[in-house]
MARMI-544330 format. One record per residue (C-alpha): z, y, x; residue in one letter; residue number from 1. Coordinates in Angstrom, 3 decimals, padded with zeros to 6 digits. Each point is the difference from the previous one (the first is absolute). Layout:
<rs>
{{Z,Y,X},'A',NUM}
...
</rs>
This chain:
<rs>
{{000.000,000.000,000.000},'M',1}
{{-000.578,003.558,001.093},'R',2}
{{003.093,001.554,-001.589},'E',3}
{{003.308,000.342,001.807},'L',4}
{{002.403,-000.060,-002.922},'E',5}
{{002.566,-002.777,-000.143},'I',6}
{{-001.554,-002.391,-002.473},'L',7}
{{001.725,-001.949,-002.717},'T',8}
{{-002.045,-002.387,-002.100},'E',9}
{{-000.399,002.724,-002.625},'E',10}
{{-000.942,002.607,002.620},'D',11}
{{-002.639,-002.225,001.552},'K',12}
{{-001.548,-000.682,-003.394},'E',13}
{{-000.256,003.748,-000.531},'A',14}
{{-001.823,000.275,003.318},'L',15}
{{-002.335,-002.830,-001.022},'E',16}
{{-001.756,002.258,-002.471},'L',17}
{{-003.674,-000.914,000.206},'P',18}
{{-002.179,001.561,002.611},'R',19}
{{-003.298,000.553,-001.747},'T',20}
{{-003.644,000.478,000.836},'S',21}
{{-001.362,003.329,001.164},'V',22}
{{-003.021,001.675,-001.536},'E',23}
{{-003.212,-000.697,001.872},'Q',24}
{{-002.726,002.580,000.301},'E',25}
{{-003.618,-000.800,-000.949},'N',26}
{{001.150,-002.605,-002.516},'A',27}
{{-002.738,000.702,-002.562},'V',28}
{{-001.453,-003.200,-001.375},'G',29}
{{002.485,-002.274,001.730},'K',30}
{{002.577,-002.234,-001.657},'R',31}
{{003.463,001.507,000.398},'K',32}
{{002.917,-001.805,001.631},'L',33}
{{003.657,000.855,-000.582},'Y',34}
{{002.583,-001.850,002.095},'I',35}
{{003.810,000.092,-000.025},'E',36}
{{002.173,-001.431,002.769},'S',37}
{{003.562,-001.279,-000.263},'Y',38}
{{002.521,-001.286,002.520},'G',39}
{{-000.220,-000.116,003.771},'C',40}
{{-002.118,001.886,002.529},'Q',41}
{{-002.241,-003.043,000.376},'M',42}
{{-001.021,000.283,-003.650},'N',43}
{{-000.970,003.646,000.435},'F',44}
{{-001.993,-000.952,003.082},'S',45}
{{-001.710,-002.816,-001.921},'D',46}
{{-001.009,002.401,-002.769},'S',47}
{{-001.839,002.060,002.604},'E',48}
{{-001.897,-003.145,001.024},'I',49}
{{-000.807,-000.838,-003.633},'V',50}
{{-001.312,003.514,-000.564},'T',51}
{{-002.248,-000.272,003.052},'S',52}
{{-001.425,-003.337,-001.196},'I',53}
{{-000.720,001.311,-003.485},'L',54}
{{-001.485,003.257,001.218},'Q',55}
{{-002.442,-002.094,001.995},'E',56}
{{-000.695,-001.781,-003.275},'G',57}
{{-000.974,003.252,-001.700},'G',58}
{{003.278,001.113,-001.549},'Y',59}
{{001.466,003.498,000.160},'A',60}
{{003.729,000.744,-000.189},'T',61}
{{001.672,002.051,-002.700},'T',62}
{{003.537,001.327,-000.416},'S',63}
{{-000.299,-000.108,-003.812},'N',64}
{{000.514,-003.502,-001.383},'F',65}
{{-001.252,001.059,-003.433},'E',66}
{{-003.511,000.475,001.396},'T',67}
{{000.037,-003.119,002.205},'A',68}
{{-002.341,-002.935,-000.464},'D',69}
{{002.266,-002.214,002.096},'V',70}
{{003.801,000.232,000.250},'I',71}
{{001.694,-002.025,002.737},'L',72}
{{003.750,-000.414,000.518},'L',73}
{{001.010,-001.141,003.491},'N',74}
{{003.303,-001.695,-000.637},'T',75}
{{003.301,-001.010,001.592},'C',76}
{{001.891,-003.229,-000.746},'A',77}
{{003.096,000.560,002.119},'I',78}
{{002.287,000.443,-003.036},'R',79}
{{-000.116,-000.639,-003.714},'E',80}
{{000.319,003.736,-000.703},'N',81}
{{-003.102,000.684,002.086},'A',82}
{{-002.006,-002.480,-002.064},'E',83}
{{001.363,001.340,-003.286},'Q',84}
{{-001.149,003.468,000.983},'K',85}
{{-003.579,-001.290,000.313},'V',86}
{{000.186,-001.745,-003.373},'R',87}
{{001.210,003.223,-001.608},'N',88}
{{-002.854,001.892,001.628},'R',89}
{{-002.494,-002.485,-001.423},'L',90}
{{001.430,000.659,-003.458},'K',91}
{{-000.652,003.705,000.588},'N',92}
{{-003.653,-000.775,000.692},'F',93}
{{-000.334,-002.143,-003.123},'N',94}
{{-000.945,002.926,-002.230},'Y',95}
{{-002.865,000.866,002.342},'L',96}
{{-001.247,-003.557,-000.069},'K',97}
{{-000.075,000.077,-003.791},'K',98}
{{-002.056,003.210,000.010},'K',99}
{{-002.251,-001.148,002.856},'R',100}
{{-000.229,-003.809,000.069},'P',101}
{{-002.558,000.203,002.818},'E',102}
{{002.612,001.475,002.342},'M',103}
{{001.092,-002.543,002.634},'V',104}
{{003.669,-000.478,000.902},'V',105}
{{000.929,-001.930,003.129},'G',106}
{{003.200,-001.051,001.739},'V',107}
{{000.037,-000.361,003.784},'L',108}
{{002.543,-000.911,002.652},'G',109}
{{003.177,-002.028,000.112},'C',110}
{{000.693,-000.225,-003.720},'M',111}
{{-003.568,-001.207,-000.565},'A',112}
{{000.439,-002.619,002.724},'E',113}
{{003.332,-001.188,-001.369},'R',114}
{{-001.067,-000.401,-003.636},'L',115}
{{-003.700,-000.876,000.481},'K',116}
{{-001.690,-001.214,-003.235},'T',117}
{{003.286,000.357,-001.864},'K',118}
{{-000.491,003.750,000.221},'F',119}
{{-003.242,-000.160,-001.993},'L',120}
{{001.773,-002.053,-002.637},'E',121}
{{003.042,002.283,-000.227},'E',122}
{{-001.759,003.371,000.191},'E',123}
{{-003.058,-000.095,-002.260},'K',124}
{{-001.020,003.493,001.096},'I',125}
{{-000.635,-001.240,003.574},'V',126}
{{-003.586,-000.917,000.924},'D',127}
{{000.265,-000.514,003.767},'V',128}
{{002.678,-001.566,002.219},'V',129}
{{-000.409,000.170,003.787},'A',130}
{{002.431,-000.955,002.744},'G',131}
{{000.477,001.879,003.301},'P',132}
{{-002.627,-002.069,001.860},'D',133}
{{-002.676,000.191,-002.715},'A',134}
{{-000.910,003.686,000.050},'Y',135}
{{-003.455,-000.541,001.508},'R',136}
{{-000.812,-001.987,-003.145},'D',137}
{{000.866,002.836,-002.391},'L',138}
{{-003.636,001.143,-000.549},'P',139}
{{-000.887,-003.561,-001.046},'N',140}
{{003.077,-000.294,-002.204},'L',141}
{{-000.857,003.260,-001.753},'L',142}
{{-003.551,-001.247,-000.547},'N',143}
{{001.439,-003.115,-001.654},'E',144}
{{001.952,002.200,-002.398},'V',145}
{{-003.159,001.941,-000.854},'E',146}
{{-001.556,-003.350,-000.933},'D',147}
{{002.805,-000.548,-002.486},'G',148}
{{002.389,-002.190,002.007},'H',149}
{{003.519,000.344,001.323},'K',150}
{{000.008,-000.155,003.815},'A',151}
{{002.563,-001.190,002.535},'I',152}
{{000.194,-000.613,003.745},'N',153}
{{003.398,-000.669,001.555},'V',154}
{{-001.172,-002.006,003.009},'F',155}
{{002.248,000.578,003.011},'L',156}
{{-001.870,000.182,003.306},'S',157}
{{001.127,-000.983,003.491},'K',158}
{{-002.493,002.404,001.595},'E',159}
{{-000.432,003.105,-002.193},'E',160}
{{001.204,003.226,001.617},'T',161}
{{-002.567,002.513,-001.414},'Y',162}
{{-000.423,001.156,003.597},'A',163}
{{-003.585,001.184,-000.536},'D',164}
{{000.774,002.159,-003.052},'I',165}
{{000.726,003.702,000.410},'T',166}
{{002.671,000.913,-002.570},'P',167}
{{-000.528,002.920,-002.380},'V',168}
{{003.124,002.135,000.407},'R',169}
{{001.446,000.487,-003.494},'L',170}
{{002.123,003.079,-000.724},'N',171}
{{000.178,000.579,003.726},'S',172}
{{001.771,002.992,001.495},'N',173}
{{-002.626,-000.097,002.750},'G',174}
{{002.735,-000.309,002.633},'V',175}
{{001.523,-003.480,-000.268},'T',176}
{{-001.666,-003.346,-000.716},'A',177}
{{000.788,-003.699,-000.199},'F',178}
{{-001.821,-002.466,002.255},'V',179}
{{000.418,-003.670,-000.872},'S',180}
{{000.231,-002.166,003.138},'I',181}
{{000.703,-003.384,-001.611},'M',182}
{{000.327,-001.731,-003.338},'R',183}
{{002.231,-002.648,-001.495},'G',184}
{{003.396,-001.340,001.029},'C',185}
{{001.208,-003.245,001.585},'D',186}
{{003.693,000.746,-000.567},'N',187}
{{001.305,-002.035,-002.908},'M',188}
{{002.981,002.140,-000.976},'C',189}
{{001.514,-001.835,-002.933},'S',190}
{{000.109,003.066,-002.272},'F',191}
{{-003.565,001.234,000.639},'C',192}
{{-003.334,-000.581,-001.768},'V',193}
{{-002.192,001.613,002.691},'V',194}
{{-001.040,-003.215,001.844},'P',195}
{{-001.201,-001.369,-003.339},'F',196}
{{-001.835,003.152,-001.090},'T',197}
{{-001.479,001.146,003.329},'R',198}
{{-000.500,-003.265,001.858},'G',199}
{{000.384,-000.866,003.661},'R',200}
{{000.134,002.476,002.874},'E',201}
{{-003.245,000.992,001.674},'R',202}
{{-000.487,002.897,002.383},'S',203}
{{-002.864,002.458,000.035},'R',204}
{{-001.975,000.411,003.219},'D',205}
{{001.242,002.921,002.146},'P',206}
{{-003.475,001.517,000.422},'Q',207}
{{-000.340,000.704,-003.727},'S',208}
{{003.545,001.403,-000.122},'I',209}
{{-000.678,002.363,002.905},'L',210}
{{-003.294,001.089,-001.544},'K',211}
{{001.718,000.810,-003.307},'E',212}
{{002.676,002.006,001.821},'C',213}
{{-002.623,001.900,002.012},'Q',214}
{{-002.013,000.729,-003.157},'D',215}
{{003.127,001.346,-001.696},'L',216}
{{000.743,002.229,002.982},'L',217}
{{-003.602,001.248,000.034},'D',218}
{{000.269,001.012,-003.664},'T',219}
{{003.227,001.960,000.478},'G',220}
{{002.775,-002.532,-000.550},'Y',221}
{{003.035,000.386,002.255},'K',222}
{{002.077,-003.104,-000.802},'E',223}
{{-000.592,-003.681,-000.751},'V',224}
{{002.427,-002.615,-001.264},'T',225}
{{-000.890,-003.516,001.129},'L',226}
{{000.676,-002.351,-002.911},'L',227}
{{000.871,-003.668,-000.275},'G',228}
{{002.523,-002.134,-001.845},'Q',229}
{{001.383,-000.750,003.478},'N',230}
{{-001.746,002.104,002.643},'V',231}
{{001.966,-001.549,002.871},'D',232}
{{-001.756,-003.319,-000.565},'S',233}
{{-003.431,001.598,000.516},'Y',234}
{{-001.976,-002.318,002.255},'K',235}
{{-003.742,000.061,000.659},'W',236}
{{-002.106,-002.027,002.395},'A',237}
{{-003.706,000.272,000.787},'S',238}
{{-002.153,-003.009,-000.851},'E',239}
{{-000.550,-000.850,003.653},'D',240}
{{003.705,000.352,000.778},'G',241}
{{-000.572,002.735,002.559},'S',242}
{{002.149,002.560,-001.803},'E',243}
{{003.331,-000.291,-001.778},'N',244}
{{001.723,002.956,-001.638},'V',245}
{{003.549,000.078,-001.339},'N',246}
{{001.581,002.838,-001.982},'F',247}
{{001.424,001.850,003.016},'A',248}
{{-003.430,-000.028,001.623},'Q',249}
{{-001.714,001.147,-003.199},'L',250}
{{002.555,002.794,-000.349},'L',251}
{{-000.835,001.192,003.507},'E',252}
{{-003.746,-000.105,-000.693},'K',253}
{{000.446,002.148,-003.119},'V',254}
{{002.273,002.424,001.867},'A',255}
{{-002.747,000.487,002.592},'L',256}
{{-002.569,001.027,-002.630},'V',257}
{{001.371,003.538,000.326},'S',258}
{{003.352,001.639,000.772},'P',259}
{{-000.671,002.145,-003.089},'E',260}
{{000.031,-003.055,-002.271},'L',261}
{{003.534,-000.848,-001.086},'R',262}
{{000.775,-003.667,-000.703},'I',263}
{{002.415,-001.753,-002.316},'R',264}
{{000.172,-003.637,-001.102},'F',265}
{{001.489,-002.087,-002.772},'S',266}
{{001.525,-002.488,-000.503},'T',267}
{{001.895,-001.634,002.884},'S',268}
{{001.799,-003.344,-000.277},'H',269}
{{003.297,-000.438,001.874},'P',270}
{{-000.998,-003.440,001.261},'K',271}
{{-003.183,001.305,001.641},'D',272}
{{000.560,003.535,001.267},'I',273}
{{-000.028,-000.199,003.801},'T',274}
{{001.228,002.124,002.870},'D',275}
{{-003.684,000.318,000.986},'E',276}
{{-000.646,001.877,-003.248},'V',277}
{{003.028,002.237,000.595},'L',278}
{{-001.027,000.851,003.572},'Y',279}
{{-003.524,000.796,-001.233},'T',280}
{{001.500,002.382,-002.551},'M',281}
{{002.066,001.621,002.756},'K',282}
{{-003.046,000.380,002.275},'K',283}
{{-002.148,002.019,-002.416},'Y',284}
{{001.146,003.293,-001.501},'E',285}
{{-002.433,-000.338,-002.911},'N',286}
{{001.565,-003.263,-001.234},'I',287}
{{002.719,001.116,-002.409},'C',288}
{{003.531,-001.077,000.771},'K',289}
{{000.696,-001.569,-003.346},'Y',290}
{{000.274,-003.659,-001.040},'I',291}
{{000.334,-001.501,-003.458},'H',292}
{{002.007,-003.179,000.673},'L',293}
{{000.984,-001.778,-003.241},'P',294}
{{003.385,-001.702,000.193},'A',295}
{{000.251,-001.301,-003.614},'Q',296}
{{003.612,-001.093,000.675},'S',297}
{{002.673,000.391,002.663},'G',298}
{{001.324,-003.533,-000.408},'N',299}
{{-001.399,-002.971,001.943},'S',300}
{{000.503,-002.563,-002.788},'R',301}
{{-001.870,002.151,-002.512},'I',302}
{{-002.753,000.686,002.550},'L',303}
{{-000.414,-003.762,000.416},'K',304}
{{-000.245,-000.464,-003.779},'L',305}
{{-002.618,002.763,-000.006},'M',306}
{{-001.851,-001.878,002.775},'N',307}
{{-000.185,003.154,002.070},'R',308}
{{000.047,-002.130,003.220},'T',309}
{{002.503,002.256,001.775},'Y',310}
{{003.735,000.511,-000.302},'D',311}
{{002.282,003.017,000.144},'R',312}
{{000.437,-000.331,003.768},'E',313}
{{-003.777,-000.034,000.611},'W',314}
{{-000.511,003.038,-002.227},'Y',315}
{{002.701,001.956,001.828},'I',316}
{{-001.610,-001.004,003.314},'N',317}
{{-003.252,001.595,-001.151},'R',318}
{{001.809,003.145,-001.146},'I',319}
{{001.733,000.242,003.382},'D',320}
{{-003.368,-000.371,001.745},'A',321}
{{-001.459,002.841,-002.077},'I',322}
{{002.932,002.272,000.817},'R',323}
{{000.002,-000.921,003.690},'N',324}
{{-003.763,000.391,000.528},'I',325}
{{-000.896,002.794,-002.433},'L',326}
{{003.311,001.812,-000.229},'G',327}
{{002.528,000.777,-002.709},'E',328}
{{-002.394,002.411,-001.751},'D',329}
{{-002.617,-002.651,-000.842},'C',330}
{{-000.303,-000.158,-003.781},'G',331}
{{000.798,-003.367,-001.594},'I',332}
{{-000.324,-000.853,-003.690},'S',333}
{{000.875,-003.111,-001.975},'Q',334}
{{-000.691,-002.228,-002.970},'D',335}
{{003.138,-001.474,-001.549},'I',336}
{{000.410,-002.400,-002.924},'I',337}
{{003.372,-000.207,-001.728},'T',338}
{{001.229,-002.928,-002.077},'G',339}
{{-002.220,-002.713,001.454},'F',340}
{{000.789,-003.533,-001.172},'C',341}
{{003.644,-001.041,000.690},'T',342}
{{000.806,003.212,001.911},'E',343}
{{003.775,000.424,000.190},'T',344}
{{001.927,003.247,000.144},'E',345}
{{000.753,-000.592,003.691},'E',346}
{{-003.696,-000.520,000.731},'E',347}
{{-000.829,003.226,-001.824},'H',348}
{{002.549,001.741,002.249},'Q',349}
{{-001.932,-001.382,003.001},'D',350}
{{-003.046,001.928,-001.217},'T',351}
{{002.024,003.195,-000.234},'L',352}
{{001.403,-000.524,003.488},'S',353}
{{-003.516,-000.589,001.390},'L',354}
{{-001.093,003.291,-001.537},'M',355}
{{002.949,001.733,001.682},'E',356}
{{-000.942,-001.576,003.337},'Y',357}
{{-003.711,000.924,-000.158},'V',358}
{{000.437,003.385,-001.683},'K',359}
{{-003.347,-000.141,-001.790},'Y',360}
{{-001.898,003.217,-000.602},'D',361}
{{-001.024,-001.110,-003.490},'Y',362}
{{-000.864,-003.111,-001.934},'G',363}
{{-001.501,-001.857,-002.934},'Y',364}
{{002.725,-001.768,-001.957},'M',365}
{{-000.203,-002.423,-002.906},'F',366}
{{002.049,-002.403,-002.046},'A',367}
{{-001.430,-003.514,000.276},'Y',368}
{{-002.668,-000.805,-002.599},'S',369}
{{-001.171,-003.605,-000.189},'E',370}
{{-003.781,-000.400,000.193},'R',371}
{{-001.714,-003.036,-001.541},'P',372}
{{-001.510,-002.447,002.463},'G',373}
{{002.042,001.064,003.024},'T',374}
{{002.091,-002.532,001.945},'P',375}
{{003.157,001.760,-001.187},'A',376}
{{-001.036,-000.365,-003.637},'A',377}
{{-000.703,-003.706,000.541},'K',378}
{{003.012,-000.969,002.113},'K',379}
{{002.780,002.549,-000.506},'L',380}
{{001.973,001.231,-002.992},'V',381}
{{-000.054,003.716,-000.787},'D',382}
{{003.730,-000.087,-000.690},'D',383}
{{001.228,003.529,000.752},'I',384}
{{000.690,001.947,-003.229},'P',385}
{{-002.139,003.112,-000.485},'E',386}
{{003.038,002.271,-000.120},'E',387}
{{001.123,-001.333,003.399},'V',388}
{{-003.494,000.450,001.478},'K',389}
{{-000.118,003.583,-001.235},'K',390}
{{003.508,000.820,001.208},'R',391}
{{-000.842,-001.323,003.462},'R',392}
{{-003.276,001.899,-000.047},'L',393}
{{001.875,003.204,-000.832},'T',394}
{{002.293,-000.566,002.977},'E',395}
{{-003.002,-000.512,002.288},'V',396}
{{-001.690,003.150,-001.332},'I',397}
{{003.139,002.105,000.335},'D',398}
{{000.459,-001.126,003.601},'L',399}
{{-003.660,000.662,000.829},'Q',400}
{{000.284,003.502,-001.476},'M',401}
{{002.857,000.738,002.377},'R',402}
{{-001.779,-001.543,002.999},'L',403}
{{-003.224,001.874,-000.757},'S',404}
{{001.858,003.292,-000.187},'F',405}
{{001.751,-000.729,003.305},'E',406}
{{-003.249,-001.028,001.702},'R',407}
{{-001.884,003.037,-001.296},'N',408}
{{002.732,002.336,001.186},'N',409}
{{-000.647,-001.219,003.555},'R',410}
{{-003.258,001.990,-000.153},'H',411}
{{001.601,003.354,-000.839},'V',412}
{{-000.469,002.433,002.882},'G',413}
{{-002.819,-002.035,001.577},'K',414}
{{-003.650,001.059,000.370},'I',415}
{{-002.329,-002.724,-001.245},'E',416}
{{-003.731,-000.581,-000.240},'K',417}
{{-001.176,-000.145,-003.608},'V',418}
{{-003.433,-000.967,-001.300},'L',419}
{{-000.724,002.121,-003.080},'V',420}
{{-001.164,-002.106,-002.968},'E',421}
{{-000.170,002.748,-002.628},'G',422}
{{002.026,002.371,-002.118},'F',423}
{{003.602,-000.681,-000.899},'S',424}
{{000.434,-001.574,-003.421},'K',425}
{{002.128,002.963,-001.110},'R',426}
{{-001.907,003.020,001.303},'S',427}
{{-003.367,000.913,001.493},'D',428}
{{001.868,002.414,002.250},'D',429}
{{001.237,-003.015,001.956},'Y',430}
{{-001.739,-002.825,001.819},'L',431}
{{001.225,-003.521,000.478},'Q',432}
{{-000.736,-002.712,002.513},'G',433}
{{001.794,-002.725,001.899},'R',434}
{{001.602,-000.201,003.385},'N',435}
{{-000.066,-002.873,002.473},'D',436}
{{002.728,-001.875,-001.893},'Q',437}
{{-001.965,000.124,-003.279},'N',438}
{{002.277,002.604,-001.600},'K',439}
{{-001.377,002.660,-002.320},'V',440}
{{000.314,003.502,001.472},'V',441}
{{-000.472,003.140,-002.125},'V',442}
{{-000.569,003.467,001.504},'F',443}
{{-001.551,003.400,-000.922},'P',444}
{{-003.785,-000.200,000.279},'K',445}
{{-000.725,003.311,001.796},'H',446}
{{-003.515,-000.468,001.435},'H',447}
{{000.198,-003.775,000.386},'Y',448}
{{-002.140,-002.435,-001.969},'K',449}
{{-000.422,-003.655,-000.851},'K',450}
{{-000.797,-002.092,003.074},'G',451}
{{001.780,002.260,002.476},'D',452}
{{002.599,-001.282,002.416},'Y',453}
{{002.886,002.485,-000.197},'V',454}
{{003.210,000.213,002.009},'M',455}
{{002.798,000.530,-002.505},'V',456}
{{003.654,000.803,000.651},'K',457}
{{002.111,-001.959,-002.480},'I',458}
{{002.592,002.234,-001.660},'N',459}
{{001.396,-002.176,-002.789},'E',460}
{{-000.101,-003.528,-001.353},'A',461}
{{000.600,-001.978,-003.157},'S',462}
{{-000.022,-003.785,-000.372},'A',463}
{{-003.751,000.112,-000.658},'A',464}
{{-001.482,003.130,001.591},'T',465}
{{000.152,002.209,003.076},'L',466}
{{-000.584,003.754,-000.284},'K',467}
{{-000.866,002.381,002.807},'G',468}
{{-002.100,002.793,001.446},'E',469}
{{-003.106,-000.180,002.171},'A',470}
{{000.680,001.192,003.537},'V',471}
{{-003.487,-000.016,001.570},'N',472}
{{-002.238,003.048,-000.274},'S',473}
</rs>
């Protein structure tokens, strides 16, 4: 996620408001595509790939769903609430379908992959269902619908990376962009549907990644976020075996594209993040000193039940390595689940004590929600009462609020480099951007503009935002 607020489940859902298509010029005579994206950064990145494929197929984008010929929802299946949001949105489109039966409605992404043909049976309004590896087939699927048939492709590929497709940047600020470096996930966390909805890990070739980054720089972008379900497991080898590239090496290659191109990445896995990655981050000023390192729990027994493949001691070892190599100011954020199956009060306290030890800058926090088809749903009992889950979640949130405020206050009085992403949400007299540690910084705009690097002296802090004044001329 791009935002820096401390996120409860309700907060994150608010931030998952759909990102929609942008209006395309010279669209006369073309069929109009409207696309909404829900969930993680990977889904937003995938929607940019889908748009590119369909533009090649003769479609133009529109930001008005009422005039669209094709409406696509790119969905998330991580929680039941995320899926229910999509179903409610489909109900909203039902009146349009009644007025314009020829309008095509499609569901893409993880929810499509999870439910497959069942989706067509449950949601009569839906004409097309396509999984994350089937986007190249969308023109054919839409042709099938025009011929009067429902269409579905949820085949999961072991090779598809969409490396040759140039994404169409949707609702872009023209400054920051996502670059997908790999797809799928081989980690079988017991609570997670991603391995079943996105398939096995496969890494994109570094040449195509570097070309995309260079193209973004050439068109004015100043920052890229390298995306993967687990970027630290990136591994690519040439067919003849002459070249092998791991994530630390890829990170260095991207850093060398230009010192003016700032680099972030997400998400790291505690079992895979290496000292080599950390030393690469330290070596290059344009690699941001910020790591999202999901913990999920601070208790080793619960981590084993989650099949996270590390324990509390290993996680702390990785935190210590980050602090020792990158310094105390490196930003670290978390994912935490409260009330996982059989979690005791003492084990919940272990999570709180881990948070105190790490002193996270911010986090994404949720009460456990059982997902159908996951190992946890098949083998474990969701036995923690909802009121206990929510009470524990509140304790985690309250602690993170305090930690975030303390961490942000460390910046007061410092001068920090900020990449301007646009106007402040509250006033066009102020600009906002992010510093190295991924924190939002707000300051008076003066003569500065979007895309500028500005040195800002931080004067005050809240748990979510830093405020300051530009100090360069």
